[in-house]
N, C-alpha and C positions, 0 to 999 in steps of 0.2 A: 504493500500500500504506500509505503514511503517513497518508493521509486516512481509510482504513478503520480504522487503529489508533486515531486520534483520535475517529472516530465511535463505535467500540466503547466508548471511554472516556466519551463523551457519554451513551450508553445506560446505562452504569453509574450515572451521575448522575440521568438522567431517570426511570429505573425504580425509584428509591428510593421507598418507600411514601409518605413525606411529600410528595415532589415530585409523585408521581402524583395524590395527593389534591388538592393546590393547583392542578395543571393541570386536573383535572376541574372544580373549583370555578370556575376562571378561564374555562373553556369555557362553562359554564352561565351565569355572570354576563355574560360577553361577548356571548353570543347574545341574552340578554334586553336588554342595553343597545343592541345593534345593532337590535333589533326596535322599540324605542321611538323614534318619529320625533323628530329634532332632537338627540338626544344624540351618537351617533356614537362611533367608536373612540377618538379623541383625548380627548374628554370622559370616557369610561369609564375609560381608563387613568389620566388625571389625578386622577380622584376616588378611585381605589383605591390610589394611591401612599402616601398617609398611612396607610392600613390595613396595608400591607406593613411599614411602620416600626413601627406600633403593636404588631403581632404579633411583632415581633423576628425576622422571617424571615432565613434565611441569604441572601446575595446571589444565589446560583443559584436558590434557591426563589422569592424575590421576583420575579426576572426571568422565570422560567418561568411564574409565575402571571400576570404582566402581559402577557407575550407571548401566553399563552392567551386572555386577555381581548381582546387586539387581534385575534387570529385569529377568535375567536367573534363579535366585533362585525361583522367583515366577512361572516361567514355570516348573522348575524341581520338585516342590513339588508334582505334579500330578503323577509322575512315581511310587513312592513307594505307593501312595494312591491306584492306580489301580492294581499294581502287588502284593503288600504285605498287602493291607488293613491297612497300617500304614501311616498316613499323614506325609509328609515331614516337614510341619509346620502347625500351627493352621488353616490358611485360606484354606488349601487343605483338611481339614477334610470333608467338604461337598461332595468333589469329590469321596470319598470312597463309598458313599451311592449307586451310580449307576455304578461307574467305576469298582469296584471289582466284582459285579455281572456280568457285561459284560465280564470281563476277565475270570471268571469261566465258562461262556458260550462259551468259545473259541474265543472271540472277543477282546482279549487284544490289538492287533495291531490297530483295529478300534477305541477302546476307547482312546488309546494313540494319534492317529492321530486327532480324534475329539477334544480332550482336547488341543492339540497343536494349531489347527486352531482357537478354541474359545479363547485361551490365546492371540493369535496374534490379533484377531479382537478386543477383549476387551482393550488390550494395545494400539492398533492403534487409537481407538475411544477416549480413554483418552488422548493420546498424542496430538491429534487434539484439544481436549478441553483445554489442557494445553497451546497450541499455542494461542488460542483465548482468554482465560480467564486471563492468567498470566500478560500480559502487562496492561490490564484494572485494575486489582487489584493492580499492582505496582504503577500505576499513582494515584489511590485512596489513597494508603498508604503514598504518599508524603505529604498529608495533615495532617498526624499524628504529634503531638507534644510530648514532654516527658511524659505528663500526659496520653495521649492516648496509647503510647507505654507501659507504666507501666500497664495500664488496660488490654492491649492485652496479656502481659506476665501472668497476673493473670488469664485471660481467658484460656490461654494454660495449666496452671496447674490445673484449675478447671475442664477442660474437659479431663484430661489425662486418667482417668479410662475408659471413654466412657461408653455407656449404656450396654456394655457386660463385663465390668470389674468385677472381682470377689468381691472385697472389696474396696469401694471408700476410706475408712479411711486408709487402708494400702497403697493405691496409693498416697494419700496426704502425708503420713508419709515418703514414699520413696522420694517424691519431696523435702520434708524438709531436708532429709539427703543430697541430692544433693546440695541444697542451702547452707547448713552448710559447705560442702566441698569447695564450690565456694568462701567462705570468706577466705580461707587459703592463706597466702602470704602477701606481702606488700600492704597496702592501698595506691593507687595512689593519692588520694586526700590529705591525711595527712602524708604519709610516715611512718605510724605506722605498726609494725609487728603484724600480726594476726594469732594466732595458729600455728606459725612456730616452736616453742619449740627450737629455736636457731639452727635448722637444715638448713644448707646453701641451700640444694637442694629444700627446700620448700619456699624460699623467693619469687620465681616467681610464686608460686601457684602450683596447681596440674595439671599435663599434661593430657589433654583430652584423648590422644591416649593410654597412659598407663592405665588410668582408664577403658576405653572401652574394650581394649584387655583383661585386668584382669577380669573384671566383666563378660564378655561374654565367651571368649575362655577358660580361665583357670578354671572358675567355671564349664563349660561344661565338661572338662576333669575330674574334681573331681567327678562330678555326674556319669560319665562313670565308674570310678574306683569303686565307691560305688555299682553300679548296677551289675558290672562284666559282662556286656553284650558282651561276647567274641565271640559268634557264630552268623554267618549270618543266615537269615531266608530263608527258601525255598520259591521261588516265582513261580508264574504261568508262564508257557512257552509262549513266544510271537509267535503267529501264523503269517504266511505271510499276508501282508496287502491286503484286498479285499474291500476297501472303494469305493463306487460309487458316482458319482457327485450328483445324486438324494439325497443321504443321507447327503452330505455336504450342499446342498441348503436347506434341511429341518431344519437344526439347525441355519440357518442365522438369522431368526427373534429372536431366543433365544439369540444369541450372541450380537445382536444389543441392545436389551433391557438390557442384563447383563452388557455390556460395559458402557452404559449411567448411569445406577444405581450405578455401581461400582465406576465410576468417581465421582459422587456426594458424595458417602460414603467416598471416599478418601480425598476430599476437606474439608469435615466437620471435625472440630477439635474433636479428640477422637474417631472417628468412626472406620476407618481403614479397612484393607482387610478382616478381619474375619467377620465383619458385612456385608461387601460388598458381600462376597460369600454366606452368610446366607440369606440375603434378596432377592438376585437374584434367589436362588434355591427355596425359599418359594413362591415368586411371580410367578415364572414359573410353579410351581406345581399347583397353583390356576388357572392360565390362561389356562393351558392344561386340567385340570380337569380330568374327567373320561376317556378321550381319551388317557391319558398317563398311563404308568406303572412305575412310579417313585419308586425307592427303589428296583426294580427288574432288572435293567439294561437298563433304558431308556437313549438313547444318549443325549437327552435334559437335563437330570439330571447330565450329565458330562459337557456339554457345559455351562450351566448357571453359576455354581459357578466358573468355570475357567475364564470365561469372566468377572465376577464380581470382583474376587480378583486381576486379572491383571489390570483391569480398576482402581481399588482403589489404587494400588501401584503407578501408574503414577499420579493419582489425588493427592496423598499425597505430591508430589513434588511442587504443586502450593503454599500452604502456606509457605513451606520452602524457596522457591526461592523469593517470593514476600514480605513476612513479616518477614522472619527469624525465623519462628515458625514451627517446624517439624510436619507433619501430621501423622507420624507413627514412630515405633521404629527404623526402618532402616534409615528413613530420619533424625532422630536424630543423628545417627552415621555419615551420610553424612554431616550434619551440623557441626559436630566436625571436619571433614576433612577440610571444608572450613575455619573455624576459625583458624585451625592450619596452613593454607596457608596464613594467614593474609588477608583473603577476608571476608568482612562483608556481610552476606546475608541480603536481604531486597530490597526495591524499587530502591535504588540508584545503586544496582548491575546491573540493566538492562541498565544503561547508562555508569557506570564506568567500568564494566566488561562484556560488551555486547557480545564480542566474546566468552567468557567462557559460559555464560548462554545459548545463542542460539546455541553454539557448542554442549552443552549437550543435548538440546532439539532435534536438528537435529540428533545427535547420537542415541537418543532413537528411532527415526523413522527408521534409518538404522539398528539399533540393532534388531528391531522387525522382519525385514526380515531375518537377520542372524539367529535369534533364530528359526524361522519357518523352515529354510533350515537345521539347525542343528538337530532340535528335531524330524523330521520325518525320514530322512534316517539314522541318527546316534543313534537312540534310542537303538539299540542293544548294542552299546558301553556302554551307561549309565547303561543298565541292567546288563552287565557283571561286571561293577565296583560295583554295588549294592550288588552283591553276595560276595564281599570281606568282611570278618569279620571286624567289627568296631575296634577290638583290634589292628589292624594294621593301619587303616586309621586315627583315631582320634589323636594318639600320633604324627603322622607325621604332621598333621595340626597344632597342638599345638607347635611343634618344629619350624615350619615356623614363628609362631607368636613371639616366644622368640628371634629367630635370627633377625627378623625384628626390634623389639624394641631395641635390643642391637646395631644394626647397625646405628640407628638414633643418639643415644647420646654416645655410648661406655661407658655407666655408669652401673656398677653392682647395684648401688642403685636403678635405674629404674627397673631392673629385680626383686629385692626384693619387691619393691613397687607394681609391677604388680602382684606378687604372693599374696601379702597382699590383694589387691583388689579382686583377685580370691577367696581367702578364705572368704572375706566379702560377695562376690556375692553368694558363695555357701550357706552361713548361711542365707542370705536374701531369697534365693530361697526356702530353707527348711522351712522358716517361711511364705512362700507364699507372700512375699513382692516383687513386680515387680522391675526389674532393669532399665527399660527404664526411669521412672520418676527420678531416681537418676542421670542418664546421662543428662536428660533435665535440672534438677536443676543446675547441674555443668556447663552446657553450657549457660543457660539463666541468671543465677545468676548475673554475673558481669554487663551485660547490663541492667538488671532489677534494680540493685542498682544504676547504673549511671543515668538512667532516673528518678528514684525517687529523687535522690539528685538534679538533674537539675531542676525538677519541684518545689522542695522546695526552691531552690535559686531564681527562678523566682517569686514565691509567697511570698517570705520573711517568709517562715515557715508556711504558711497557708495551712492546709491539704485539704481544700475544693477545691483546684485546681485540685485534682485528679478526681473529678466528676463535673467539672464546664462547660464542653461542652456537646452538644447533642451526639457527637460521643463516648466520654468516658462513658457517662451514658448508651448508648446502649451496649457497651462492658461489662460494669459491670453487666447489666441485663442478657446478654447472659451467663456470667460467673456464675451468681447465678442459672440460669436454668441448666447450665452444672453440677452444684453440686447437684441439686435436682432431675434431670432426672434419674440418675442411681438408686436413692432410690425408685422412683415411677415405672419407666418402666423397669429398669434393671432386677429385679427378674424374670419377665415374659419371657424376651428374653433369660436370662441365663438358665432358666428351659427348654426352647425349644431347645437351643443349646446343653444342657447336654443330652437331650433325643436323639438328633441326634448323639451325640458322643457315647452314650451307644449302639446305633444301629450299629455304625461302628465296635464296638468290644472292 
């Protein structure tokens, strides 16, 4: 009953006209961002964070808009997968396997409609899971002390690469870079300057928003300039929709399984939407067996990965909201937004900022229906925008990011600093060092240091306090497993996903 009370409170926030308007705007922009190959949800949210500050939005309105962008981008990734055989982002890769063959058979509209319905069902199932699981996990997290929180942060870094990560060592190296950047500024405990080089702007540390926009948006522009991808690609023509109710009902078992599996993958640290789409497609292929024609345009091969990756995207919000530990790259960016608004994610947020948390959860439910209504009748609009060459679109997107950053602080130093982060992000990506762990290290570093110091003060410098309780020992064991699992299981899964990627083209 308590959950229903808070959910009704959330709907009171989500259904306010201003919040509905920004949710709708976020859904539309997110779908567009997801449809454009290469951008993806993390880039989309990062680019729009400065806009949220520039517009002076209330915390709940800003978070509702950015969460809608996140959900919309997960929907939108399927459009370029089906019409161009180019995944909008990595989780949409599996949709190419059957979506593009369906489009080549003259069933592009049917493939787009099926993927939209599956995305809706997967996200809806996961949002219901979020409503049921998040309060329970938040209450459990209230038992955490500083030693348990420190172990939890170690767990977050240990599982960053996930079992599909390319190189666990590079992932840990990226996290270390983020932790080093997090130490810049004045130490609040001692008042000592750390790595400021007497630069006044660095006394308060590195701004999360500048780092995120630089690493994601500016580095993406630099990659675009290097590749000189000036021309749009010719896409398959979308036929009039002729989807029957019988065909919709036939994919329902697939979407239900995909949504549940995707949600579990999203909640698990380090798994994420890519693994969610992969395991749902693989499992569905085994369940259907010889009765299916996967890889040749089977509608279930479109529904399964879309339900899985959208379920995982909502599932990744569970650890972010309840523990303050993001479950995906995009939720790491959303975590930065919360920190910038002086809101501390974690179990106390469910009592101290109940209207914000439940407003976002309710907005997810409302946003799912908005996205379904947008993605079926307006798919022709997104298709037209996809045909615009990226040489016009990407510079406009980057310009929005620059204007947004300058409007927050009116500091040219921040613009130069953002460009520096963009160059650093470009170099790291060229070296195949992931950017999300850098952001996570920057975000979690201060809290990790604070909890370590607090634990040391309680124990009078005795390090054994870090593994003195059963809960902390359990977290340490899971962290060790998280480090070893990519080495043991990772190569097998990566090999299978690479084979799927090569089949896509």
